[in-house]
Phi, psi and omega in degrees: 000314183290321179297326178291316181297323182296318188290325178286328176296317182299322181292320178299309183302311178303321180294319180291322182293323179298314181302316180300315186291323181292323183288326180289317182294326176294318177301318185291319182296315179299318176299321180290326178294315179296322180294319177300317185300317177295321181298317183286327173297317179298327182289320181298313188299316186295315181297320180298320180298314184297319185289328178297314181302319179297317178297316183301319173295321178296312181300320176294322175298315177301312180305316186284328171297317183294320179295322175299313177301310180299319180297322179294317178297317178304313182299320182297316182297318179301314179305315183292324180289327180294317181300314177302315180300313177303310179299319184290325179291322174302314181295324185291322180290325181291317180294328176291322171297320184291319181292326181290326175295318180296322183292329174294312177301321177296320177300316181291321177299319176302315181296318182287322173303317187290323179295316179297323182300311185296318175301315181298318181290331173291320173298316178298324178294317179299319179296320184293319179294316178293330177291316176304312176295327170301313183295314179301320173301311180303318182296316176303316184286324173301316182299316178300322180291318178299318177293324182284314182279342174084008182231143171283169180294329175294316181293323179292320182296319180298315183296320178300311180301320184290323179294317185293324182291319180294318183293319183299309186300321180293320183291322182297310180299317180296319180292325179296313180299313180297319179296318178298315175304311175302321179291322179294317180293321177297316180302314182296320180293312183292326180294313184297322179298313177307307184299310180300316182299320183290322179298315184295324188280352181247124168275128187244162182226151177279115184244113187240129175245146180253169173264359182231151171238148180249118186256114182281137182228159188285320182214162177288353172293332183291335176302317176294322179292320180288329179281328177077175177295121185054027176076012183295328183294310184292329173299316179300322181285325177295321186284331182281325185257343179075014185243140180281121178253121182254112180244102180241202185276001179300122189286139177051042177203144176234127179268127175249121187242122176193142180286340178270111183295328180299312182292330179291324175290328178291317176295319179304308183296319177300309180304315179305312185288321179299315181291325175296316179287328178095335183265102182241105173203166194303313180303314182293327178296316183293324178292315186289324179298318183296315177295320176298318178292332173292322182296314184293321175299322177293322180292324172308303178300321181292322178291323175298315178298314181298321185292312179295330178284320182297322182276352181077028182258126184244160172075019178285137180298137179312325184290317176296324183292318181291321173296325171300320176299319181293339176304335181299330179256023181234144179227152176230111182060037183079355180264131178296127181300321181290317175299319178297316188292312178305313179299320177288328176295314182293318177301316178300315177300319175298310189286328172295327178291323178295325182266358177079027183259184183282105180301307182296322175295325177293318179303312180303313182294316179301320182288322191263003190292338180246019178301340177292348182273350183235055174277157179282340181235153182284157180209152176270002185276154170304148180301327184290312176297320177295317179298322174299320177292325181290320186287319171306313187301320189257029164076031177280159186292156181303320182295321177296316181293321175300324181286329172291314182292334187254016188278346175241020178065021176292326174230173182283140179278132180235016177213163186279349179282336180302305177304320181302309179304319180292323181292311183295325169294319172299315184295312178301317178278339182263358180290159188292142173087351183288315184236152185248122173214151176292121184300318181298315183290327179293312175298324179290326180289325176293324178295316177301318180302311186292324186285329176299320181289319178293349174286349176263160178278158180076018177263123182275303180221158177215132186227123173264121186233171181054049178059035177079017179270349182221138177240121179249128182239125177257124187252166179275116182301336180283333184262337185240123178269176179297323176291321177294322177299318174299322179288326181292321184298317183296318184293315181302312178299316179300318184290321175296322178296323179273339191247347184240162175240126184207155176272147179069226183233159176237120185260124182252122184237118179255124182250122166240128184225137172242128189238136173247114192234133176226144181248125176267129182242000000 
């Protein structure tokens, strides 16, 4: 027990002694560290002071160098300014000397000018005196002449002016008449030249269309199959196409008759498909006709597109392109309408080029001039006016619309393209072989037109012109007045309308003319 207490006491005493020793050693170590730190701080301060002195000396040297440099630059600026001031003073002195010289010269010139003015005034006074003397002498001479002639000066002047005016008027009228006659001759020659050149530059062909189509078959046995039991097949075909189908004794041929070439072509192609296929019955007929009609519509559009591309016409409305394509299946007096319109378009383009007009616009109007003949719905309007309305509806230019409406004189022409369209339409339709008519009936119709006109009183001459589209009547001016001439035109047109059968329209023009003729010998 005592041993244990001794050991514990020894441990405690050892711990206290160790703690004391540790505190002592720690105190000695801290004092040495502080002493070393103070020594290092003193060294750093000493080095900083030395370095600061060095930097201070460098900055002072740099400042002195900068000062010297700025001082030299400032001195140079002052020297340049002094130099400029000296130059400006020199220029000022030169200018002052120049101005003084000019003032001296101006003074001398003013003195000389004043002297010249005095001399001029003296001469002017002398001239005024001489002019007064001349006028006095002139008045004396005029008075003597008036006494000799028995007329005053004003009366003589008036007589001279009147005689000169009459002579000048006579010469002017003669010159105007000669100029007008020369212009008429030149205009006619130039017009003939342009028309002949245009016709010669266009290659044409004879285009004849019929109102019937002949469908050839291999044998007459096919006729029975086309007719069908109790004629049901042929009735179904006629009802579907609107075409009259004539099956007679003509060997190996069936005749299709219809005034509409589109329906006639649909019937011909449908018959060809039915005969080739061999299945001919009403249901099959309706199916084939519907397909053929759709094919024809597509072909019409394609034909219109090819036509406008060939002629170089752009921006045409799709409906107008379709109407152009429909012209392929339309004829006028046996002339294919599409061929006729293409020919007119080319003629118009050439003639417009000769006259220096818009070629593309002329071609456009030439191609569309007869679109009033191919409407999808019937109309009572003349084809020219109907075509004009269609063109206006689809956004064509006013010049084109006027040319379409005026090419048969239904409306007044208001552009240079309109008469070109009319002339080219006449050239295309009147050339030999273009249209087919029986000569005897054609001549008889012209003769009937003229006979109707001669049936009225006061008629001197009557001429059926433009293939019977116009009747010109010349009346006796002593027997027929202006009011009666207008009434006569109405009566003749009414009689033609009630008594004759004719295609299109007939324009009746009554001409009453009064002439005063004198001969200078």
